[in-house]
C-alpha positions as CSV (number, residue, x, y, z in Angstrom):
1,M,0.1,-0.1,0.0
2,K,2.0,3.0,-1.2
3,L,1.3,6.8,-1.1
4,K,2.0,7.6,-4.9
5,V,2.0,11.5,-4.8
6,S,4.6,14.0,-5.1
7,A,6.1,15.9,-2.3
8,K,4.3,19.2,-3.4
9,S,1.0,17.7,-3.5
10,F,1.6,15.8,-0.2
11,L,2.5,19.2,1.5
12,I,-0.8,20.9,-0.1
13,I,-3.0,17.8,1.1
14,N,-1.7,18.3,4.7
15,L,-2.5,22.0,4.4
16,G,-6.1,20.9,3.3
17,L,-6.4,18.7,6.1
18,L,-5.4,21.2,8.6
19,I,-7.7,23.9,7.2
20,T,-10.7,21.3,7.4
21,A,-9.7,20.4,10.9
22,L,-9.7,24.0,12.0
23,G,-13.0,24.9,10.4
24,M,-14.6,21.7,12.2
25,Y,-13.0,22.1,15.4
26,F,-13.7,25.8,16.1
27,F,-17.1,26.3,14.6
28,L,-19.2,23.0,13.7
29,I,-18.2,20.8,16.6
30,P,-18.6,23.1,19.5
31,A,-22.0,24.2,17.9
32,E,-22.8,20.5,17.7
33,L,-23.4,20.9,13.8
34,A,-23.4,17.6,12.3
35,A,-22.7,18.7,8.7
36,G,-22.2,15.0,7.4
37,G,-19.4,12.6,7.1
38,V,-17.7,10.8,10.2
39,T,-17.3,14.2,12.0
40,G,-21.0,14.5,11.9
41,L,-21.4,10.9,13.4
42,A,-18.7,11.5,16.1
43,I,-20.7,14.8,17.2
44,I,-23.8,12.8,17.4
45,I,-22.2,10.1,19.5
46,N,-20.4,12.7,21.7
47,N,-23.4,14.3,22.6
48,L,-24.7,10.8,23.8
49,L,-21.4,9.8,25.5
50,P,-19.5,13.3,26.1
51,Q,-16.7,11.6,28.0
52,I,-15.2,10.6,24.7
53,P,-13.6,13.2,22.5
54,V,-15.0,13.7,19.1
55,G,-11.5,13.3,17.6
56,L,-11.0,9.8,19.3
57,I,-14.6,8.8,18.2
58,M,-13.4,9.8,14.4
59,I,-10.3,7.7,14.9
60,I,-12.2,4.7,16.2
61,F,-14.9,5.1,13.4
62,N,-12.4,5.4,10.7
63,I,-10.4,2.3,11.6
64,G,-13.7,0.3,11.7
65,L,-14.9,1.6,8.6
66,F,-11.6,1.0,6.6
67,T,-11.5,-2.6,8.0
68,L,-15.2,-3.1,7.0
69,A,-14.2,-1.4,3.3
70,F,-11.4,-3.9,2.9
71,I,-13.5,-6.8,3.8
72,V,-16.7,-5.9,1.9
73,I,-15.3,-4.1,-1.0
74,G,-11.5,-5.0,-1.3
75,K,-8.3,-3.1,-1.8
76,E,-9.9,-0.2,-3.5
77,F,-8.9,2.3,-0.9
78,G,-5.3,3.4,-1.1
79,G,-2.8,4.2,1.6
80,L,-3.4,7.9,1.1
81,T,-6.9,7.8,1.7
82,I,-6.3,6.1,5.0
83,Y,-3.7,8.5,5.9
84,N,-5.9,11.3,5.2
85,S,-8.7,10.0,7.1
86,L,-6.7,9.2,10.3
87,L,-4.5,12.4,10.0
88,L,-7.9,14.6,10.1
89,S,-9.2,12.6,13.1
90,A,-5.7,13.1,14.7
91,L,-5.8,16.7,14.2
92,I,-9.0,17.3,15.7
93,Y,-7.9,15.1,18.8
94,I,-4.9,17.0,19.2
95,L,-6.7,20.3,19.1
96,E,-9.0,19.1,21.6
97,L,-6.1,18.2,23.9
98,V,-4.1,21.4,23.3
99,I,-6.8,23.9,22.6
100,P,-9.8,22.8,24.8
101,V,-13.0,24.4,23.5
102,S,-15.9,24.2,26.2
103,G,-18.5,25.7,23.9
104,P,-19.1,27.7,20.4
105,L,-16.8,30.7,20.0
106,I,-19.9,32.6,19.0
107,D,-23.5,31.8,20.4
108,D,-25.2,31.9,16.9
109,L,-25.9,28.5,15.1
110,L,-25.9,30.2,11.8
111,V,-22.7,32.3,12.1
112,N,-21.0,28.8,13.3
113,L,-22.5,27.0,10.3
114,I,-21.4,29.7,7.8
115,Y,-17.9,29.9,9.1
116,G,-17.5,26.2,9.8
117,V,-18.9,25.0,6.3
118,L,-16.9,27.7,4.5
119,I,-13.4,27.0,6.1
120,S,-13.7,23.2,6.1
121,S,-15.2,23.3,2.4
122,V,-11.9,25.3,1.4
123,G,-9.9,22.6,3.0
124,M,-11.6,19.5,1.3
125,A,-11.7,21.4,-2.1
126,I,-7.6,21.6,-1.6
127,I,-7.6,17.8,-0.9
128,F,-10.0,16.9,-3.7
129,N,-8.0,19.2,-6.1
130,Q,-5.1,17.0,-5.6
131,N,-7.2,13.7,-6.5
132,A,-7.4,12.7,-3.0
133,S,-10.1,11.8,-0.4
134,T,-10.8,12.2,3.3
135,G,-12.5,8.8,3.4
136,G,-15.2,8.8,5.8
137,T,-18.6,9.1,4.3
138,D,-17.1,8.1,1.0
139,I,-16.4,4.6,2.4
140,I,-20.2,4.5,3.8
141,A,-21.4,5.4,0.0
142,M,-19.4,2.8,-1.4
143,I,-20.6,-0.1,0.8
144,I,-24.3,1.2,0.3
145,S,-23.7,1.3,-3.5
146,K,-22.3,-2.3,-3.5
147,F,-25.3,-3.7,-2.0
148,T,-28.1,-1.3,-3.5
149,H,-26.4,-1.0,-6.9
150,L,-27.0,2.9,-6.6
151,N,-24.5,5.3,-8.1
152,I,-22.0,7.0,-5.7
153,G,-23.7,10.2,-5.9
154,K,-27.1,9.0,-4.5
155,S,-25.3,6.5,-2.0
156,L,-23.3,9.5,-0.7
157,L,-26.6,11.5,-0.3
158,I,-28.1,8.6,1.6
159,A,-25.0,8.4,3.8
160,D,-25.1,12.1,4.8
161,S,-28.9,11.9,5.1
162,I,-28.4,9.3,7.7
163,V,-26.1,11.7,9.6
164,A,-28.7,14.6,9.1
165,I,-31.6,12.1,10.5
166,G,-29.2,11.2,13.3
167,A,-28.7,14.9,14.2
168,I,-32.2,15.7,14.1
169,T,-33.1,12.7,16.5
170,V,-30.3,13.2,18.9
171,L,-29.4,16.9,18.6
172,G,-32.9,18.6,18.2
173,I,-34.8,19.6,15.3
174,E,-33.2,23.1,14.9
175,V,-29.6,21.9,15.1
176,G,-30.6,18.8,12.9
177,L,-31.8,21.0,10.3
178,Y,-28.9,23.5,10.3
179,S,-26.8,20.4,10.0
180,L,-28.7,19.3,7.0
181,L,-28.2,22.8,5.5
182,G,-24.6,22.5,6.2
183,I,-24.4,19.2,4.3
184,L,-26.0,20.7,1.1
185,V,-23.9,24.0,1.3
186,N,-20.8,22.1,2.0
187,T,-21.2,20.1,-1.2
188,T,-22.0,23.1,-3.4
189,L,-19.0,25.2,-1.9
190,I,-16.5,22.4,-2.5
191,D,-17.6,22.2,-6.3
192,K,-17.3,26.1,-6.5
193,V,-13.9,26.2,-4.9
194,I,-12.5,23.4,-7.0
195,A,-13.8,25.0,-10.2
196,G,-12.1,28.2,-9.0
197,F,-8.8,26.5,-8.6
198,N,-8.9,25.0,-12.2
199,T,-10.5,28.3,-13.9
200,K,-8.5,29.0,-17.1
201,Y,-8.9,31.7,-20.0
202,Q,-10.0,30.5,-23.2
203,V,-8.7,33.6,-25.4
204,A,-9.6,34.4,-29.2
205,I,-7.9,37.1,-31.0
206,I,-8.4,38.8,-34.5
207,S,-5.6,40.9,-35.5
208,E,-3.7,42.1,-38.7
209,K,-0.4,41.2,-36.6
210,E,-1.4,37.6,-36.5
211,D,2.1,36.3,-37.0
212,I,3.7,38.6,-34.2
213,I,1.1,37.5,-31.8
214,S,1.1,33.8,-32.4
215,K,5.0,33.7,-32.3
216,F,4.9,35.7,-29.0
217,I,2.4,33.0,-27.4
218,T,4.2,30.0,-28.6
219,E,7.7,31.2,-28.0
220,E,7.6,33.8,-25.1
221,M,4.8,32.1,-23.4
222,S,5.4,28.5,-24.2
223,R,1.7,28.1,-24.9
224,G,0.0,26.3,-28.0
225,V,-2.2,28.3,-30.2
226,T,-4.7,27.1,-32.9
227,L,-5.5,29.3,-35.9
228,L,-9.1,29.2,-36.9
229,Y,-10.0,30.4,-40.4
230,G,-13.0,32.7,-41.2
231,A,-14.2,35.6,-42.8
232,G,-15.6,39.0,-41.9
233,G,-19.4,39.1,-42.1
234,F,-19.6,42.7,-43.6
235,S,-16.2,43.0,-45.4
236,K,-15.9,39.4,-46.6
237,N,-12.2,39.5,-46.2
238,E,-10.5,36.4,-45.0
239,K,-9.2,36.4,-41.3
240,R,-7.4,34.2,-39.0
241,V,-8.4,33.7,-35.4
242,I,-5.8,33.1,-32.8
243,H,-7.2,30.6,-30.4
244,T,-5.4,29.8,-27.1
245,V,-6.0,28.7,-23.4
246,V,-4.1,30.1,-20.5
247,P,-4.1,30.8,-16.6
248,R,-5.5,34.4,-15.9
249,S,-2.0,35.8,-15.1
250,E,-0.6,34.8,-18.5
251,Y,-3.9,36.2,-20.3
252,L,-3.0,39.6,-18.8
253,I,0.4,39.4,-20.2
254,I,-0.9,38.3,-23.8
255,R,-3.7,41.1,-23.5
256,N,-1.0,43.8,-22.9
257,K,1.3,42.5,-25.8
258,V,-1.7,42.4,-28.2
259,M,-2.6,45.8,-27.3
260,E,1.0,47.0,-27.7
261,V,1.2,45.2,-31.0
262,D,-2.3,46.0,-32.5
263,P,-4.3,48.6,-30.7
264,K,-7.1,47.6,-33.1
265,A,-7.3,43.8,-32.5
266,F,-10.4,42.1,-31.5
267,I,-10.2,39.8,-28.2
268,W,-12.9,37.8,-26.6
269,V,-12.5,35.7,-23.5
270,N,-14.4,32.6,-22.0
271,L,-13.6,31.1,-18.5
272,V,-13.1,27.3,-18.7
273,N,-13.0,25.1,-15.6
274,E,-11.3,22.0,-17.0
275,V,-8.5,21.5,-19.3
276,H,-6.7,18.4,-20.5
277,G,-3.9,17.9,-22.8
278,E,-0.3,19.1,-23.5
279,G,0.8,21.7,-21.2
280,Y,-1.8,21.0,-18.5
281,T,-2.1,18.2,-15.8
282,F,-5.5,18.1,-14.1
C-alpha cells in the first residue's frame, strides 16, 4: 500500500487537512452541527457520550470503516485515503487536547454554520483538487452502492442523510436542520472552490498582426495556439482567429502584448473550468 503522490501535492493535502480540521473544531463541533461525514457521526455520539472526545471517536470510526471496506469492497482504498482520514481525526483530537473548547466561540448557530462550512469546504476542496479523499462518508457510500447498486452520488446523499436524521433525532430539530443545510452548502461550496482552482481563460484574438502575436504566445509564453480560418461578415475579407487557453496571469500578459502590437485587435475571452492535454495536468 504506497502513497503515490509528489512531495508538493503531499504538502498541499496536509494544508487542506489542517484547514478542514480548524473549520470543524472551532465552529462545527462546538455548535454540535453534524454537517455530514464521520465528523457528523462523531458529534452525535459525543452528545450521547460526552466523556469521549470527538477526535477519538472519529479515529475509532475510521479504523472500523476501513476494516469493513477492505472486507466488503476489497483493496480499492489506498494508503493515501487512510492517511488523510486518520490524520484529520488525529488533528481534531490533538486540538481537543492542546486547545480545549468548552462551547461555541459565537453563540449563534447560523454564524458557526457559515464559518465552519466555509473554512472546512475550502480545506476539502484543496484535498479533492489533488485527486485525494478524506474517506469517511465516501466509504459508507461505497458500501451502500455495492449492496443497492445505486451510483456513488446517490449513495453519498443517503449516507449524509442518515447523519442528518441522526442529528435531528439526537441534537434536536433546529440543530438537525442546520446540519442538513450545512451538508447541502458544503457540497456546493466544494464544487465552486475546485472550479475556481482550475479556472483558465479561453482567449480568441483577431488581428492584422497575427504572425507576431502567435509567435509571442508560442515562443515567449510557451503556450500552444490554434489558428481558425474565417471571414468578416461585412467585409468578406479572410481572417485568422488566434485561439489559446491560458491561466489568468498569462492572459493579462498576452492581452497587454496584443494591445501594444495592434491596438485595433479584437479579443474575446471565456472562462473554462477544466482543461486536459499538453501543457496542462489536471
